[in-house]
matplotlib code that plots the C-alpha trace (Angstrom):
import matplotlib.pyplot as plt

x = [47.1, 46.3, 45.5, 49.0, 50.9, 52.3, 52.4, 56.2, 56.0, 53.6, 56.1, 58.9, 56.9, 56.0, 59.7, 60.6, 58.8, 60.2, 63.9, 63.9, 61.8, 64.0, 67.2, 65.6, 64.7, 68.2, 69.4, 67.3, 68.7, 72.1, 71.4, 69.8, 73.0, 75.3, 73.0, 73.4, 77.3, 77.5, 75.1, 76.9, 80.1, 82.3, 80.9, 77.6, 79.5, 81.7, 78.5, 76.7, 79.8, 80.2, 76.5, 77.0, 80.0, 78.3, 75.1, 77.2, 79.3, 76.3, 74.3, 77.0, 77.9, 74.2, 74.1, 77.3, 76.1, 72.4, 71.4, 74.5, 74.5, 71.0, 71.2, 74.3, 72.2, 69.8, 70.2, 72.9, 73.3, 77.1, 78.2, 75.8, 77.1, 80.8, 80.2, 78.5, 81.3, 83.9, 81.9, 81.5, 85.3, 86.2, 83.7, 85.1, 88.6, 87.6, 85.5, 88.4, 90.6, 87.9, 87.5, 91.1, 90.7, 89.1, 86.0, 87.6, 90.6, 90.7, 90.9, 87.8, 85.0, 86.5, 87.0, 83.5, 81.9, 83.6, 82.4, 79.0, 78.8, 80.2, 77.8, 74.9, 75.8, 76.3, 72.9, 71.2, 73.0, 71.9, 68.3, 68.2, 70.2, 70.0, 66.9, 64.5, 65.5, 65.2, 61.7, 60.8, 62.3, 60.9, 57.6, 56.5, 57.7, 61.2, 61.4, 60.4, 62.9, 65.6, 64.6, 64.9, 68.3, 69.5, 68.5, 70.4, 73.5, 73.3, 73.1, 76.5, 78.1, 81.3, 80.6, 83.6, 84.6, 86.9, 88.2, 88.9, 86.1, 83.5, 82.5, 79.9, 82.6, 84.9, 82.2, 81.1, 84.7, 85.8, 82.6, 82.0, 85.5, 85.9, 82.4, 83.6, 86.8, 84.7, 82.2, 85.1, 86.7, 83.3, 82.9, 86.4, 85.9, 82.6, 83.9, 86.9, 84.9, 87.1, 84.8]
y = [103.3, 100.1, 100.0, 98.6, 101.2, 104.1, 107.5, 107.3, 103.9, 105.5, 108.3, 105.9, 103.9, 107.1, 108.0, 104.6, 105.5, 109.0, 109.4, 112.9, 112.1, 109.0, 111.2, 114.0, 111.5, 110.2, 113.9, 114.0, 110.7, 112.1, 115.3, 113.1, 110.9, 114.1, 115.3, 111.7, 111.8, 115.3, 114.5, 111.2, 110.0, 106.9, 103.8, 105.3, 108.0, 105.5, 103.4, 106.5, 107.7, 104.3, 104.5, 107.9, 106.9, 104.0, 106.1, 108.9, 106.5, 104.6, 107.6, 109.6, 106.5, 106.1, 109.7, 109.4, 106.5, 107.3, 110.9, 112.9, 111.2, 112.1, 115.6, 116.1, 115.7, 118.5, 122.1, 123.5, 120.2, 119.7, 122.6, 121.8, 118.1, 119.3, 121.5, 118.7, 116.3, 118.7, 119.1, 115.3, 114.8, 117.3, 115.7, 112.2, 113.4, 114.8, 111.8, 109.5, 111.4, 111.2, 107.5, 107.0, 108.8, 107.4, 109.6, 110.3, 111.9, 115.7, 116.6, 114.6, 117.0, 120.2, 118.3, 116.5, 120.0, 121.1, 118.0, 118.6, 122.2, 121.0, 118.1, 120.3, 123.0, 120.2, 118.7, 122.2, 122.7, 119.3, 120.1, 123.5, 123.1, 119.5, 117.8, 120.6, 120.4, 116.5, 116.8, 119.3, 117.6, 114.0, 112.1, 109.7, 106.8, 108.0, 109.2, 105.7, 103.9, 106.3, 105.4, 101.7, 102.4, 104.3, 101.4, 99.0, 101.1, 101.5, 97.7, 97.3, 100.6, 100.8, 101.5, 103.8, 107.0, 106.6, 109.9, 110.2, 107.8, 110.4, 109.4, 106.9, 105.0, 104.7, 103.5, 101.1, 99.7, 99.7, 99.8, 96.1, 95.4, 98.3, 97.3, 93.8, 95.0, 97.5, 94.9, 92.4, 95.2, 95.9, 92.3, 92.0, 95.1, 93.8, 90.4, 91.8, 94.6, 97.3, 100.1]
z = [113.3, 115.2, 118.9, 119.7, 117.5, 119.4, 117.7, 117.6, 115.8, 113.4, 112.7, 112.2, 109.7, 107.7, 107.7, 106.4, 103.2, 102.8, 102.6, 103.9, 106.8, 107.6, 107.4, 109.5, 112.2, 112.2, 112.7, 115.7, 117.0, 116.6, 118.5, 121.3, 121.5, 121.6, 124.6, 126.2, 125.8, 127.3, 130.2, 131.3, 132.5, 132.9, 131.3, 130.3, 128.5, 126.7, 125.6, 124.4, 122.5, 120.9, 119.7, 118.4, 116.4, 114.9, 114.0, 112.5, 110.5, 109.1, 108.5, 106.5, 104.5, 103.5, 102.5, 100.4, 98.6, 98.0, 98.8, 97.5, 94.1, 93.5, 94.9, 92.7, 89.6, 90.6, 89.3, 91.5, 93.2, 92.4, 94.6, 97.4, 97.6, 97.4, 100.3, 102.5, 101.4, 102.8, 106.0, 106.3, 105.7, 108.5, 110.9, 110.2, 111.0, 114.3, 115.0, 114.3, 116.7, 119.4, 118.6, 119.7, 123.0, 126.2, 127.0, 130.5, 128.7, 129.7, 125.9, 125.1, 125.9, 124.3, 121.1, 121.4, 121.8, 118.6, 116.7, 118.1, 116.8, 113.3, 113.1, 113.8, 111.4, 108.7, 109.5, 109.2, 105.9, 104.6, 105.7, 104.1, 100.9, 100.0, 101.6, 100.7, 97.0, 97.0, 98.3, 95.9, 92.9, 93.5, 94.0, 96.8, 94.8, 94.5, 98.1, 99.2, 96.8, 98.1, 101.8, 100.9, 99.4, 102.4, 104.8, 102.5, 102.4, 106.2, 106.7, 104.8, 106.1, 108.2, 111.9, 112.4, 110.8, 107.7, 106.6, 102.8, 101.9, 101.0, 97.6, 96.4, 94.3, 97.2, 99.5, 97.0, 96.6, 100.2, 102.3, 102.6, 103.5, 106.0, 107.5, 108.1, 109.7, 111.8, 112.8, 113.8, 115.8, 117.5, 118.4, 119.8, 121.9, 123.2, 124.0, 125.9, 127.6, 126.1, 124.8]

ax = plt.figure().add_subplot(projection="3d")
ax.plot(x, y, z, "-o")
ax.set_aspect("equal")
plt.show()
């Protein structure tokens, strides 16, 4: 570790070469954003929620395009992946509903807390049933290649939840178009100050 490199930067670099470490770090970032949304209000809550929506959409898309197809090929992986996809679809539906509400809406926080519980249960299931098997079934070269593939998928991923697009095939076909629409919508919202 160089003199200028922080321990966090070293951890981030290590996770960049291991898909499981990268996804686990993102799970931590997602938990932190849930905390931030819950602890804030007004414009701060809106901003934190926008960042959470984007991270969840990008993270899940990358998992659907890279991680799930790999895990599906492992012994017993098909059912594990089907269970994760069902969880992701349910979370995307709730997230899409929340994305249409203002964070000051009285129904926002109860729905948000339900989403938080569902996302945390989903992350634990991924870590326990999917990630552990990926780590056991691959070598460092494959883990690094998958980490690069996840980053590439995240760069092209939609920034909003799109229920019904939970397969690698659908993401490959629609992902770039949906991502462009989402990024255009994000730019318009930012330019007009409407978060």
